[in-house]
MMTF fields as JSON, N, C-alpha, C and O atoms, coordinates in Angstrom:
{
  "mmtfVersion": "1.0.0",
  "mmtfProducer": "UNKNOWN",
  "numBonds": 415,
  "numAtoms": 416,
  "numGroups": 104,
  "numChains": 1,
  "numModels": 1,
  "chainsPerModel": [1],
  "groupsPerChain": [104],
  "chainIdList": ["A"],
  "bondAtomList": [4, 2, 8, 6, 12, 10, 16, 14, 20, 18, 24, 22, 28, 26, 32, 30, 36, 34, 40, 38, 44, 42, 48, 46, 52, 50, 56, 54, 60, 58, 64, 62, 68, 66, 72, 70, 76, 74, 80, 78, 84, 82, 88, 86, 92, 90, 96, 94, 100, 98, 104, 102, 108, 106, 112, 110, 116, 114, 120, 118, 124, 122, 128, 126, 132, 130, 136, 134, 140, 138, 144, 142, 148, 146, 152, 150, 156, 154, 160, 158, 164, 162, 168, 166, 172, 170, 176, 174, 180, 178, 184, 182, 188, 186, 192, 190, 196, 194, 200, 198, 204, 202, 208, 206, 212, 210, 216, 214, 220, 218, 224, 222, 228, 226, 232, 230, 236, 234, 240, 238, 244, 242, 248, 246, 252, 250, 256, 254, 260, 258, 264, 262, 268, 266, 272, 270, 276, 274, 280, 278, 284, 282, 288, 286, 292, 290, 296, 294, 300, 298, 304, 302, 308, 306, 312, 310, 316, 314, 320, 318, 324, 322, 328, 326, 332, 330, 336, 334, 340, 338, 344, 342, 348, 346, 352, 350, 356, 354, 360, 358, 364, 362, 368, 366, 372, 370, 376, 374, 380, 378, 384, 382, 388, 386, 392, 390, 396, 394, 400, 398, 404, 402, 408, 406, 412, 410],
  "bondOrderList": [1, 1, 1, 1, 1, 1, 1, 1, 1, 1, 1, 1, 1, 1, 1, 1, 1, 1, 1, 1, 1, 1, 1, 1, 1, 1, 1, 1, 1, 1, 1, 1, 1, 1, 1, 1, 1, 1, 1, 1, 1, 1, 1, 1, 1, 1, 1, 1, 1, 1, 1, 1, 1, 1, 1, 1, 1, 1, 1, 1, 1, 1, 1, 1, 1, 1, 1, 1, 1, 1, 1, 1, 1, 1, 1, 1, 1, 1, 1, 1, 1, 1, 1, 1, 1, 1, 1, 1, 1, 1, 1, 1, 1, 1, 1, 1, 1, 1, 1, 1, 1, 1, 1],
  "groupList": [{"groupName": "MET", "atomNameList": ["N", "CA", "C", "O"], "elementList": ["N", "C", "C", "O"], "formalChargeList": [0, 0, 0, 0], "bondAtomList": [1, 0, 2, 1, 3, 2], "bondOrderList": [1, 1, 2], "singleLetterCode": "M", "chemCompType": "L-PEPTIDE LINKING"}, {"groupName": "VAL", "atomNameList": ["N", "CA", "C", "O"], "elementList": ["N", "C", "C", "O"], "formalChargeList": [0, 0, 0, 0], "bondAtomList": [1, 0, 2, 1, 3, 2], "bondOrderList": [1, 1, 2], "singleLetterCode": "V", "chemCompType": "L-PEPTIDE LINKING"}, {"groupName": "PHE", "atomNameList": ["N", "CA", "C", "O"], "elementList": ["N", "C", "C", "O"], "formalChargeList": [0, 0, 0, 0], "bondAtomList": [1, 0, 2, 1, 3, 2], "bondOrderList": [1, 1, 2], "singleLetterCode": "F", "chemCompType": "L-PEPTIDE LINKING"}, {"groupName": "ASN", "atomNameList": ["N", "CA", "C", "O"], "elementList": ["N", "C", "C", "O"], "formalChargeList": [0, 0, 0, 0], "bondAtomList": [1, 0, 2, 1, 3, 2], "bondOrderList": [1, 1, 2], "singleLetterCode": "N", "chemCompType": "L-PEPTIDE LINKING"}, {"groupName": "GLN", "atomNameList": ["N", "CA", "C", "O"], "elementList": ["N", "C", "C", "O"], "formalChargeList": [0, 0, 0, 0], "bondAtomList": [1, 0, 2, 1, 3, 2], "bondOrderList": [1, 1, 2], "singleLetterCode": "Q", "chemCompType": "L-PEPTIDE LINKING"}, {"groupName": "SER", "atomNameList": ["N", "CA", "C", "O"], "elementList": ["N", "C", "C", "O"], "formalChargeList": [0, 0, 0, 0], "bondAtomList": [1, 0, 2, 1, 3, 2], "bondOrderList": [1, 1, 2], "singleLetterCode": "S", "chemCompType": "L-PEPTIDE LINKING"}, {"groupName": "HIS", "atomNameList": ["N", "CA", "C", "O"], "elementList": ["N", "C", "C", "O"], "formalChargeList": [0, 0, 0, 0], "bondAtomList": [1, 0, 2, 1, 3, 2], "bondOrderList": [1, 1, 2], "singleLetterCode": "H", "chemCompType": "L-PEPTIDE LINKING"}, {"groupName": "GLY", "atomNameList": ["N", "CA", "C", "O"], "elementList": ["N", "C", "C", "O"], "formalChargeList": [0, 0, 0, 0], "bondAtomList": [1, 0, 2, 1, 3, 2], "bondOrderList": [1, 1, 2], "singleLetterCode": "G", "chemCompType": "PEPTIDE LINKING"}, {"groupName": "ALA", "atomNameList": ["N", "CA", "C", "O"], "elementList": ["N", "C", "C", "O"], "formalChargeList": [0, 0, 0, 0], "bondAtomList": [1, 0, 2, 1, 3, 2], "bondOrderList": [1, 1, 2], "singleLetterCode": "A", "chemCompType": "L-PEPTIDE LINKING"}, {"groupName": "GLU", "atomNameList": ["N", "CA", "C", "O"], "elementList": ["N", "C", "C", "O"], "formalChargeList": [0, 0, 0, 0], "bondAtomList": [1, 0, 2, 1, 3, 2], "bondOrderList": [1, 1, 2], "singleLetterCode": "E", "chemCompType": "L-PEPTIDE LINKING"}, {"groupName": "ASP", "atomNameList": ["N", "CA", "C", "O"], "elementList": ["N", "C", "C", "O"], "formalChargeList": [0, 0, 0, 0], "bondAtomList": [1, 0, 2, 1, 3, 2], "bondOrderList": [1, 1, 2], "singleLetterCode": "D", "chemCompType": "L-PEPTIDE LINKING"}, {"groupName": "ARG", "atomNameList": ["N", "CA", "C", "O"], "elementList": ["N", "C", "C", "O"], "formalChargeList": [0, 0, 0, 0], "bondAtomList": [1, 0, 2, 1, 3, 2], "bondOrderList": [1, 1, 2], "singleLetterCode": "R", "chemCompType": "L-PEPTIDE LINKING"}, {"groupName": "PRO", "atomNameList": ["N", "CA", "C", "O"], "elementList": ["N", "C", "C", "O"], "formalChargeList": [0, 0, 0, 0], "bondAtomList": [1, 0, 2, 1, 3, 2], "bondOrderList": [1, 1, 2], "singleLetterCode": "P", "chemCompType": "L-PEPTIDE LINKING"}, {"groupName": "LEU", "atomNameList": ["N", "CA", "C", "O"], "elementList": ["N", "C", "C", "O"], "formalChargeList": [0, 0, 0, 0], "bondAtomList": [1, 0, 2, 1, 3, 2], "bondOrderList": [1, 1, 2], "singleLetterCode": "L", "chemCompType": "L-PEPTIDE LINKING"}, {"groupName": "THR", "atomNameList": ["N", "CA", "C", "O"], "elementList": ["N", "C", "C", "O"], "formalChargeList": [0, 0, 0, 0], "bondAtomList": [1, 0, 2, 1, 3, 2], "bondOrderList": [1, 1, 2], "singleLetterCode": "T", "chemCompType": "L-PEPTIDE LINKING"}, {"groupName": "TYR", "atomNameList": ["N", "CA", "C", "O"], "elementList": ["N", "C", "C", "O"], "formalChargeList": [0, 0, 0, 0], "bondAtomList": [1, 0, 2, 1, 3, 2], "bondOrderList": [1, 1, 2], "singleLetterCode": "Y", "chemCompType": "L-PEPTIDE LINKING"}, {"groupName": "TRP", "atomNameList": ["N", "CA", "C", "O"], "elementList": ["N", "C", "C", "O"], "formalChargeList": [0, 0, 0, 0], "bondAtomList": [1, 0, 2, 1, 3, 2], "bondOrderList": [1, 1, 2], "singleLetterCode": "W", "chemCompType": "L-PEPTIDE LINKING"}, {"groupName": "CYS", "atomNameList": ["N", "CA", "C", "O"], "elementList": ["N", "C", "C", "O"], "formalChargeList": [0, 0, 0, 0], "bondAtomList": [1, 0, 2, 1, 3, 2], "bondOrderList": [1, 1, 2], "singleLetterCode": "C", "chemCompType": "L-PEPTIDE LINKING"}],
  "groupTypeList": [0, 1, 1, 2, 1, 3, 4, 2, 5, 1, 6, 7, 3, 8, 9, 10, 2, 9, 11, 8, 2, 4, 8, 5, 5, 9, 2, 0, 11, 11, 4, 12, 7, 2, 13, 11, 6, 5, 13, 1, 11, 5, 14, 13, 13, 12, 9, 11, 15, 1, 3, 1, 8, 9, 16, 9, 10, 8, 8, 5, 2, 11, 11, 8, 14, 9, 6, 12, 10, 2, 9, 5, 6, 1, 11, 9, 13, 6, 9, 13, 8, 5, 5, 9, 12, 6, 13, 17, 1, 12, 1, 13, 4, 11, 7, 8, 13, 11, 7, 10, 8, 9, 7, 7],
  "groupIdList": [1, 2, 3, 4, 5, 6, 7, 8, 9, 10, 11, 12, 13, 14, 15, 16, 17, 18, 19, 20, 21, 22, 23, 24, 25, 26, 27, 28, 29, 30, 31, 32, 33, 34, 35, 36, 37, 38, 39, 40, 41, 42, 43, 44, 45, 46, 47, 48, 49, 50, 51, 52, 53, 54, 55, 56, 57, 58, 59, 60, 61, 62, 63, 64, 65, 66, 67, 68, 69, 70, 71, 72, 73, 74, 75, 76, 77, 78, 79, 80, 81, 82, 83, 84, 85, 86, 87, 88, 89, 90, 91, 92, 93, 94, 95, 96, 97, 98, 99, 100, 101, 102, 103, 104],
  "secStructList": [7, 3, 3, 3, 3, 3, 3, 3, 3, 3, 7, 1, 7, 6, 6, 2, 2, 2, 2, 2, 2, 2, 2, 2, 2, 2, 2, 2, 2, 2, 1, 6, 6, 3, 3, 3, 3, 3, 7, 7, 5, 7, 1, 1, 7, 6, 6, 7, 3, 3, 3, 3, 3, 3, 3, 1, 7, 2, 2, 2, 2, 2, 2, 2, 6, 6, 1, 6, 6, 2, 2, 2, 2, 2, 2, 2, 2, 2, 2, 2, 3, 3, 3, 3, 3, 3, 3, 3, 7, 7, 1, 7, 7, 7, 7, 7, 7, 7, 4, 4, 4, 4, 6, 7],
  "xCoordList": [-22.833, -22.547, -20.868, -20.069, -20.626, -19.166, -19.502, -20.525, -18.227, -18.554, -16.853, -15.774, -17.397, -16.317, -15.895, -16.655, -14.787, -14.446, -13.4, -12.423, -13.603, -12.549, -12.846, -13.818, -11.129, -10.681, -10.168, -9.063, -10.855, -10.077, -9.268, -9.549, -8.315, -7.58, -7.731, -7.36, -8.331, -8.716, -7.539, -7.193, -7.115, -5.91, -6.795, -6.771, -7.565, -7.446, -9.53, -10.207, -9.822, -11.129, -12.134, -12.65, -12.709, -13.764, -14.591, -15.057, -15.625, -16.468, -16.394, -17.245, -15.34, -14.885, -14.916, -15.44, -14.384, -14.251, -15.798, -16.072, -16.413, -17.868, -18.812, -19.785, -17.964, -19.204, -18.641, -19.436, -16.999, -17.045, -17.01, -16.812, -17.364, -17.48, -19.214, -19.633, -20.04, -20.91, -21.43, -22.544, -20.257, -21.068, -20.673, -21.191, -19.406, -18.745, -20.237, -19.931, -20.879, -21.87, -23.004, -23.558, -23.203, -23.985, -23.785, -24.479, -22.71, -22.399, -22.55, -23.339, -21.599, -22.276, -23.791, -23.848, -24.97, -25.648, -26.155, -26.588, -25.954, -26.501, -25.764, -26.218, -24.853, -24.216, -24.781, -25.34, -24.994, -25.794, -25.069, -24.005, -25.568, -24.913, -24.583, -24.058, -24.938, -24.595, -26.318, -27.466, -25.535, -26.974, -27.17, -28.329, -26.205, -25.966, -24.877, -23.87, -24.856, -23.618, -23.26, -23.349, -22.872, -22.75, -21.738, -20.941, -21.341, -20.449, -20.517, -21.677, -19.247, -19.092, -17.918, -16.773, -18.213, -16.955, -16.713, -17.537, -15.03, -14.768, -15.313, -15.533, -15.491, -15.7, -14.783, -14.563, -13.633, -12.15, -11.049, -10.121, -11.208, -10.891, -11.282, -11.013, -11.986, -12.331, -12.406, -13.399, -10.754, -10.241, -10.803, -11.296, -10.74, -11.178, -12.78, -13.636, -12.89, -14.321, -13.757, -12.602, -15.01, -15.014, -16.616, -17.771, -16.31, -16.997, -17.38, -16.518, -18.698, -19.185, -19.8, -20.964, -19.759, -20.294, -20.7, -19.728, -22.031, -22.479, -23.002, -23.82, -22.855, -22.184, -22.58, -22.096, -23.63, -23.844, -22.994, -22.805, -22.386, -20.955, -19.653, -19.861, -18.4, -17.103, -17.016, -15.906, -17.732, -17.907, -18.699, -18.428, -19.938, -20.208, -19.3, -18.75, -19.078, -18.092, -16.756, -16.548, -15.877, -15.215, -15.481, -14.562, -16.612, -17.117, -17.329, -17.134, -17.719, -18.074, -16.645, -16.477, -15.676, -14.529, -13.704, -12.488, -14.295, -13.629, -13.978, -13.24, -15.656, -16.335, -15.455, -15.114, -15.174, -14.68, -14.952, -13.858, -15.761, -16.185, -15.519, -15.297, -15.313, -15.064, -13.491, -13.342, -12.489, -11.715, -11.628, -11.043, -12.373, -12.744, -12.663, -12.102, -13.567, -13.806, -12.696, -12.593, -11.892, -11.244, -10.037, -9.533, -10.028, -8.576, -9.446, -8.645, -10.3, -10.866, -10.781, -10.339, -11.117, -11.457, -9.536, -8.939, -9.087, -7.324, -6.616, -5.685, -7.457, -6.372, -6.364, -5.508, -7.913, -8.496, -8.153, -8.516, -7.524, -7.868, -6.733, -6.579, -6.358, -5.736, -6.733, -7.495, -6.823, -7.84, -6.749, -5.552, -7.494, -7.026, -8.656, -9.721, -8.158, -9.636, -9.531, -8.436, -10.438, -10.452, -12.082, -13.153, -11.919, -12.915, -13.278, -12.392, -14.227, -14.193, -16.053, -17.137, -15.424, -16.898, -18.013, -17.695, -18.748, -19.409, -19.452, -20.039, -18.424, -18.011, -19.217, -19.855, -20.222, -21.098, -21.808, -21.143, -23.491, -24.064, -25.364, -26.369, -25.221, -26.542, -27.313, -26.889, -28.334, -28.898, -29.335, -29.246, -29.766, -30.108, -31.123, -32.209, -31.141, -32.254, -33.211, -32.888, -34.636, -36.043, -36.799, -37.059, -36.985, -38.634, -38.08, -36.959, -38.904, -38.964, -37.218, -36.534, -36.756, -35.411, -34.622, -33.474, -34.66, -33.648, -34.084, -33.577, -35.173, -35.61, -36.138, -35.754, -37.055, -37.733, -38.105, -38.603],
  "yCoordList": [-22.643, -21.187, -21.171, -22.107, -19.418, -19.273, -17.944, -17.293, -17.605, -15.698, -15.218, -15.38, -14.424, -13.616, -12.124, -11.177, -11.942, -11.441, -10.182, -10.649, -8.967, -8.132, -6.724, -6.01, -6.858, -5.384, -4.853, -5.219, -3.382, -1.995, -0.661, -0.145, -0.795, 0.572, 1.236, 0.642, 2.786, 3.714, 4.678, 5.234, 4.731, 5.812, 6.852, 7.856, 6.972, 7.711, 8.632, 8.129, 9.642, 9.847, 9.31, 8.738, 9.112, 7.921, 8.149, 7.057, 9.379, 9.436, 8.729, 7.899, 8.984, 7.949, 6.942, 6.3, 6.331, 4.976, 4.027, 2.829, 5.075, 4.47, 4.421, 3.765, 5.499, 5.261, 4.118, 3.469, 3.893, 2.966, 1.524, 0.476, 2.009, 0.213, -0.274, -1.41, 1.087, 0.889, 0.488, 0.02, 0.797, 0.304, -1.337, -2.201, -1.397, -3.225, -3.692, -4.829, -3.535, -4.068, -4.429, -5.52, -3.127, -3.438, -4.357, -5.365, -4.256, -5.483, -6.96, -7.843, -6.979, -8.423, -9.163, -10.159, -7.85, -8.083, -9.282, -10.41, -8.662, -9.3, -10.656, -11.28, -11.193, -12.69, -13.431, -13.217, -14.989, -15.665, -16.539, -17.122, -16.577, -17.432, -16.091, -16.114, -15.355, -13.62, -13.804, -13.854, -13.868, -13.608, -12.352, -11.945, -11.643, -10.454, -9.881, -10.587, -9.246, -8.284, -7.23, -6.333, -6.644, -5.413, -4.769, -5.418, -3.341, -2.591, -2.352, -2.194, -2.14, -1.358, -0.241, -0.432, 0.718, 1.271, 1.656, 2.197, 1.254, 1.575, 2.93, 3.793, 2.688, 3.987, 4.235, 5.446, 3.312, 3.915, 4.252, 4.951, 3.653, 3.877, 4.523, 4.167, 5.556, 6.006, 5.436, 5.401, 4.904, 4.726, 3.27, 2.573, 2.933, 1.118, 0.615, 0.983, -0.134, -0.859, -2.128, -2.491, -2.886, -4.19, -4.838, -4.515, -5.457, -6.166, -7.385, -8.263, -7.731, -9.146, -9.985, -9.583, -10.277, -11.009, -12.194, -12.94, -12.946, -14.618, -14.933, -14.119, -16.33, -16.326, -17.657, -18.356, -18.121, -20.054, -20.578, -21.506, -20.591, -21.544, -20.919, -19.963, -21.25, -20.841, -21.146, -20.853, -21.642, -21.756, -20.701, -20.317, -20.189, -18.901, -17.64, -16.989, -17.224, -17.026, -16.51, -15.311, -17.635, -17.285, -17.383, -17.405, -17.431, -17.329, -15.445, -14.822, -15.008, -13.364, -12.828, -12.208, -13.371, -12.405, -13.238, -13.056, -14.075, -14.109, -13.696, -13.935, -12.701, -12.737, -11.246, -10.425, -11.062, -10.068, -9.142, -8.95, -8.24, -6.751, -6.596, -5.533, -7.58, -7.71, -7.091, -6.562, -7.034, -6.189, -5.237, -4.928, -4.329, -2.909, -2.342, -1.382, -3.49, -3.039, -2.904, -1.967, -4.325, -4.603, -2.826, -2.236, -2.551, -2.072, -0.256, 0.63, 0.042, 1.475, 1.108, 2.085, -0.057, -0.21, 0.406, 1.211, -0.487, -0.537, 0.879, 1.224, 1.563, 2.812, 3.734, 4.557, 3.324, 4.092, 3.428, 3.94, 2.383, 1.433, -0.286, -1.023, -0.321, -1.543, -2.78, -2.311, -3.823, -4.786, -5.977, -6.144, -6.599, -8.037, -8.969, -9.008, -9.533, -10.813, -11.816, -12.327, -12.201, -13.874, -14.853, -14.294, -15.78, -16.55, -17.47, -18.141, -17.37, -18.085, -19.263, -19.087, -20.263, -20.701, -20.815, -21.773, -20.318, -20.42, -21.733, -22.814, -20.941, -22.166, -21.797, -22.841, -20.743, -20.834, -19.464, -18.534, -19.596, -18.098, -18.064, -18.757, -17.436, -17.369, -15.797, -14.801, -16.067, -14.846, -14.686, -15.536, -13.273, -13.022, -13.693, -13.778, -14.151, -14.942, -13.673, -12.504, -14.296, -13.406, -14.162, -15.315, -12.978, -13.451, -14.368, -14.18, -15.871, -17.079, -17.359, -17.358, -17.607, -18.484, -17.542, -17.984, -16.162, -15.848, -15.752, -15.121, -16.586, -16.873, -15.313, -14.67, -15.005, -13.575, -12.641, -11.581],
  "zCoordList": [15.346, 15.166, 15.081, 15.051, 15.049, 15.148, 15.538, 15.33, 16.27, 16.59, 16.223, 16.792, 14.717, 14.998, 15.725, 15.525, 16.493, 17.633, 16.678, 16.092, 16.592, 15.805, 17.037, 17.287, 17.688, 17.901, 17.36, 16.96, 16.974, 15.879, 17.539, 18.621, 16.607, 17.469, 16.509, 15.496, 16.233, 15.482, 15.697, 16.739, 14.721, 14.526, 13.95, 14.662, 12.92, 12.106, 12.846, 13.743, 12.228, 12.572, 13.142, 12.183, 13.928, 14.499, 14.016, 13.691, 13.454, 12.544, 11.538, 11.218, 10.907, 9.501, 9.566, 8.656, 10.646, 10.774, 11.184, 11.249, 11.356, 11.965, 10.59, 10.216, 10.044, 8.613, 7.555, 6.874, 7.458, 6.879, 7.195, 6.58, 8.78, 9.169, 8.903, 8.68, 9.025, 8.243, 6.827, 6.589, 5.761, 4.717, 4.534, 3.826, 5.582, 5.629, 6.739, 7.097, 7.046, 8.255, 6.951, 6.811, 5.981, 4.961, 4.464, 4.593, 3.708, 3.116, 3.767, 3.432, 4.765, 5.015, 6.213, 6.934, 5.826, 6.21, 5.123, 5.356, 3.998, 2.8, 2.582, 1.623, 3.165, 3.214, 3.59, 4.666, 2.786, 3.131, 4.51, 4.305, 5.603, 6.831, 7.955, 9.068, 7.429, 8.678, 9.421, 8.98, 11.003, 11.557, 12.265, 12.342, 12.814, 13.372, 14.126, 14.182, 14.466, 14.714, 15.463, 14.624, 16.593, 16.976, 17.285, 17.961, 16.967, 17.055, 18.066, 18.447, 19.3, 20.39, 20.695, 20.286, 21.301, 21.654, 22.918, 23.656, 23.319, 25.035, 24.982, 24.132, 26.758, 27.762, 27.951, 27.959, 28.227, 28.844, 28.211, 28.619, 27.052, 25.52, 24.038, 22.891, 24.547, 23.129, 21.567, 20.841, 21.212, 19.769, 20.136, 19.249, 21.139, 20.598, 20.651, 21.455, 19.785, 19.061, 19.041, 18.821, 19.371, 19.367, 18.563, 18.841, 17.91, 16.413, 16.772, 16.723, 17.201, 17.812, 16.512, 16.502, 16.17, 14.758, 14.877, 15.0, 14.91, 14.615, 13.761, 13.331, 12.97, 11.701, 11.903, 12.793, 10.941, 11.204, 10.842, 11.629, 10.197, 10.155, 9.58, 8.834, 9.767, 9.369, 8.19, 7.744, 7.409, 5.977, 5.205, 4.068, 6.137, 5.502, 6.061, 5.173, 7.39, 7.213, 6.161, 5.972, 5.503, 4.902, 3.311, 2.492, 3.033, 1.808, 1.519, 0.475, 2.667, 3.031, 2.266, 1.216, 3.308, 3.269, 2.023, 1.963, 1.107, 0.246, -0.907, -1.862, -1.153, -1.914, -2.409, -1.557, -3.811, -4.635, -3.936, -3.405, -3.44, -2.789, -1.339, -0.761, -0.99, 0.635, 0.757, 1.859, 0.055, -0.101, 0.299, 1.337, -0.677, -0.462, 1.034, 1.562, 1.512, 2.781, 4.211, 5.002, 4.167, 4.485, 4.577, 5.532, 2.997, 3.009, 3.046, 2.749, 3.235, 3.505, 5.403, 6.007, 6.295, 8.04, 8.039, 8.755, 6.826, 7.538, 7.791, 8.519, 6.874, 6.409, 7.55, 7.874, 8.306, 10.146, 11.289, 12.348, 11.318, 12.352, 12.15, 11.176, 13.08, 12.799, 13.496, 14.341, 13.353, 13.988, 14.769, 14.532, 15.615, 15.905, 15.704, 16.321, 14.649, 14.291, 14.932, 15.167, 15.263, 15.76, 15.14, 14.905, 15.055, 14.614, 16.32, 16.849, 16.747, 17.991, 17.687, 17.13, 18.404, 18.91, 20.401, 21.105, 20.733, 21.589, 22.686, 22.742, 23.563, 25.025, 25.7, 25.567, 26.558, 27.75, 26.92, 26.464, 26.837, 26.718, 27.708, 27.547, 28.414, 29.565, 29.149, 28.562, 29.63, 29.594, 31.682, 32.568, 31.728, 32.954, 33.891, 33.319, 35.018, 35.928, 35.797, 35.59, 35.996, 36.555, 37.722, 38.064, 38.102, 39.298, 39.93, 40.404, 40.12, 41.219, 41.33, 42.353, 39.812, 39.507, 40.163, 40.139, 40.9, 41.727, 43.3, 44.227, 43.249, 44.8, 45.327, 46.304, 44.404, 45.023, 44.124, 44.504]
}
């Protein structure tokens, strides 16, 4: 699995950005190898959003970004925001401890 992390700094209207991202999300979820993603917005800097997307592998992610229809989504998002994209590999993932595992 690979994780795509992209931080957006929105310089346009936030509602327009969220609508454009929704369209991009619908495109990505139809691509082979896509697992899930979350778009979150900073509570301290409301113009900052972070997308965290999980993919089966880097090849699936690359195929999706090379799809002919992908460029229109990138263009629309870049009209509203700048971004800092990074393709990452998981190093550590943990869930919460529950019940007896916490000692009580």
